[in-house]
C-alpha angles and dihedrals in degrees: 000000000000141000122291092284115105097209096096094047093045090050090051092052091046092056102033098034132234098249097073119124092234100055109195121240116225112223127191119229107251091220092057091046091051092048091050091050094049093048092051095043086081086082085077108076097193109083095204091051090047093055091045093053092046091053090050092051095049091048089049092049094051095047106120105183108084097217093050091048093053094052092042091052092052093048092046093051091048093049096046098044096045095051115088094215094052101033095103092051090044091058090050093049093046092050098047107027111021096078100039099046090134089071099055107024117099093220089072094052099048113158091003089121094213134082104165136044095219092122090056092047090049092051091049090051093051093049093046100047104029107029100030094033093225092298125138107244117204098170117087095213093057091051091050091049090054092050092048091051089051091051091047094052093046091050091052091048090052092050090051092050092048091048093050091045094232119171117243126227090258095054092047090050091051092049093050091050091050092055092049093047094056090064092064101032093109091063094065133073121212121201126187116232101174123007109265091342110078139001136186120223122189138171096196137353094276103050120052134150133198121226120202129197111229105172139020096207135054108256103175142034096249095101131156107234092218100040094040091212130109126243094255099057096079136032132198136198095225123115095245093059094045092052101041104025092221138105113301128201092265092059090048090052093048094050092047089054093047091049091050091051093040091237098122102109114183131172107240117246108258091214092058091046092052092049093047091048092052092048091049091050091051092049092051094052116103121250106288095202093069091053092050092050090053091050091051091052091049091051091049092053091048090046092058092054094054121111104227094186089074093061124086125239095263093055092047091051091052092049091048092049093052092046090054089052091050090049092052091049093052093046092051092048092052095044099084093049093056095056122078126209094264092054091049090051092051093048090051092053095047095073122160089226090073091064093059113110117232120249121258110259112239120220128208117265095203118115112246100224 
């Protein structure tokens, strides 16, 4: 996915080759397409006609059924080219977008889960301005080093977020949608087609969507905090799911109903079970410090009964060395308890830095004329 320029796609084909079995599909970024349409809509002088054509184009772009898109494209071209007010824009649209509709229409990127390349542009900006310091890099190794540093820093940031348990933008978005959906849940009817496999949800007799169950276990971290399922466990036939590849309002409604009726059967995640089992085992273990204290006393009693005259000098030196270390450890551990607050305050004030004499101030030798 890129802008309307063919340089990135041609470079990909030059390196990867065109004879591969999985031939890549070049997609236009929807934001760049929208910006190009809006900038060229100025060819239409009538403002009302301009807004009407823009609405037709956006509806055409978001049409997901292939048959409906084909007929809608033909009707839109006929309407725009035959009207005198929109003929100039119709020629532009026919020349630049009529033949490559597979690259900008949503019906050819169903379940892709992405419509813009803003994430790629953002990554390119960070590498260019922060890692390459706005310098033009001609050497391949320096460019690879910058990319590897970027990947390293992003990996560390992800580990920190997972350790802190912070919610991602996706999980917050799912939770907000769930709260909004519950306000309109009474307006929909949910019917079961196959038990725990597919359901039909409809608001009226004309609009209805089918929801399918794909998985029985959570396989990713994009989880709704209320539904407790990930985005890949269910699929829907609505336009929102096909464009964004995430949980739509219909899936939220279905899961809420299943949870209310206690019919949501999921296989527990084995990773969560292992972690909870280990934590439970650790919590059930007795206090390990008491056992260590008992072992230290047993070693001390055995140590007193030893006959040191039988050992050589090297062994005695090693024993003496370790005993000195143990003595230092015990003295350091008891040191804070023997000092009261006043003594600590006095020690803090009696710093050696206060005894340092100040430097002699140098004066200028220039004549003030």
